[in-house]
C-alpha positions in Angstrom: 0.0 0.0 0.0 1.6 3.3 -1.1 1.5 6.3 1.1 1.5 9.8 -0.1 4.2 12.1 1.0 3.4 15.7 1.6 5.9 18.4 0.1 5.7 20.5 3.2 6.9 19.1 6.6 4.3 19.7 9.2 5.7 20.8 12.5 2.8 21.2 14.9 3.0 20.6 18.5 0.0 19.4 20.3 1.8 18.9 23.6 1.3 15.2 23.6 4.8 14.1 24.4 6.6 13.6 27.6 7.3 16.8 29.2 9.7 17.7 32.1 6.8 17.5 34.6 5.4 14.3 33.1 2.0 15.0 34.5 -1.2 14.8 32.5 0.2 14.0 29.1 -1.3 10.6 28.6 -4.8 11.9 27.5 -3.6 14.1 24.8 -3.3 12.5 21.3 -0.1 12.0 19.4 0.2 13.0 15.8 -0.5 9.5 14.7 -3.0 8.5 17.4 -5.5 6.1 16.2 -8.3 7.7 18.2 -7.2 11.2 17.1 -9.8 13.9 17.8 -11.2 16.1 15.1 -9.1 19.3 14.5 -11.1 21.7 16.6 -9.9 24.4 19.0 -7.5 23.3 21.7 -8.8 22.4 25.1 -6.8 25.2 26.7 -8.5 27.8 24.5 -5.5 28.4 22.4 -6.0 30.4 19.1 -4.5 29.0 16.1 -2.5 31.0 13.5 -3.2 30.6 9.8 -0.2 28.3 9.5 -1.4 26.0 12.1 -4.9 25.9 10.5 -3.5 25.0 7.2 -1.3 22.3 8.8 -4.3 20.8 10.4 -6.1 20.8 7.1 -3.3 18.9 5.5 -3.4 16.4 8.5 -7.0 15.6 7.8 -5.9 14.2 4.4 -3.5 11.8 6.1 -4.7 8.5 7.7 -5.0 8.6 11.4 -2.3 6.1 11.9 0.3 8.1 9.9 3.8 8.2 11.5 5.7 11.3 10.7 9.0 10.8 8.7 11.2 12.2 11.4 9.7 9.9 14.1 10.0 6.7 11.9 13.7 7.5 11.2 14.3 8.1 14.8 12.6 4.7 15.6 14.6 2.8 13.0 17.9 4.4 14.0 17.4 3.3 17.7 16.1 -0.1 16.9 18.9 -0.9 14.4 21.5 -0.3 17.1 19.5 -1.8 20.0 18.5 -5.0 17.9 21.2 -5.1 15.2 24.3 -5.3 17.5 23.0 -8.3 19.6 21.5 -10.1 16.6 24.8 -9.8 14.7 26.6 -11.1 17.8 24.2 -14.0 18.0 24.8 -15.0 14.3 28.6 -14.6 14.7 28.6 -16.7 17.8 28.1 -19.8 15.7 31.2 -19.1 13.7 33.4 -18.1 16.6 32.4 -21.2 18.7 33.0 -23.4 15.6 36.5 -21.8 15.0 37.3 -22.3 18.7 36.2 -26.0 18.6 37.8 -26.9 15.2 41.2 -25.3 16.0 41.3 -26.8 19.5 41.6 -23.5 21.1 38.8 -23.9 23.6 36.2 -26.6 23.8 32.7 -25.3 24.5 29.9 -27.6 25.3 26.9 -27.6 22.8 24.5 -26.2 25.3 26.7 -23.2 25.7 26.3 -22.2 22.0 22.6 -22.7 22.2 22.3 -20.6 25.4 24.6 -17.9 24.0 22.7 -17.5 20.7 19.3 -17.7 22.4 20.3 -14.9 24.9 21.7 -12.7 22.2 18.7 -13.2 19.9 16.4 -12.5 22.8 18.3 -9.4 23.6 17.9 -8.3 19.9 14.2 -8.8 20.2 14.0 -6.8 23.4 16.3 -4.1 21.8 13.9 -3.9 18.8 11.0 -3.3 21.1 12.8 -0.9 23.3 14.2 1.0 20.3 10.8 1.8 19.0 9.3 2.5 22.3 12.2 4.7 23.6 12.1 7.0 20.6 10.3 10.3 21.0 7.0 10.1 19.1 6.9 13.9 18.6 8.5 15.1 15.3 9.8 18.3 16.7 11.4 16.7 20.0 14.6 14.5 19.7 14.3 12.8 23.1 17.0 11.6 25.5 19.9 9.4 24.8 18.7 6.4 26.8 15.0 7.3 26.2 13.8 6.0 29.6 11.2 8.7 30.0 10.0 8.4 26.4 9.7 4.6 26.9 7.5 5.1 30.1 5.3 7.6 28.3 5.0 5.8 25.1 4.2 2.5 26.9 1.4 4.2 28.8 0.0 5.6 25.5 0.4 2.2 23.6 -1.6 0.3 26.4 -4.2 3.1 26.7 -4.8 2.9 22.8 -5.0 -0.9 23.1 -7.7 -0.6 25.7 -9.6 2.0 23.7 -9.4 -0.2 20.5 -10.6 -3.2 22.4 -13.4 -1.2 23.9 -14.4 0.2 20.5 -14.4 -3.4 19.1 -16.5 -4.8 21.8 -19.0 -1.9 21.4 -19.1 -2.6 17.6 -19.7 -6.3 18.2 -22.5 -5.6 20.6 -24.2 -3.3 18.0 -23.9 -6.0 15.4 
């Protein structure tokens, strides 16, 4: 399925990301929130400029689950490091252990190779998940180096959206 790319990058802040205080952010939608509200005036009574209104109009053309390019690049960059390094080490462990065994440098038991690769591939899977969830989901905010506060916030948002989706699905099934 092909996605359309807009020529202008939209940089609108809806205040949904993790703030320094960390209080009360979980209820505000992210730019790619599946339960995103219609583009009306902000709850705090903020007035929009013409530029923000034009940006909101272009956002209505996008699907509600659209992930901005900056955010997806950030996710891929983090996940490639956090998953790629352990996975590469897990694949190379077979060759290193084989080399050590064949050249009589060090004899490792068979179970060690299994446990080693299982642990490294498992670490790669955890790194992939953490890489996506620890990236800042706001296009204009880079986030921290480790991303612990972003991980906590994004995990809350993820579980909240799963609950809302399940609730909507149960209501839809009840109506049918």
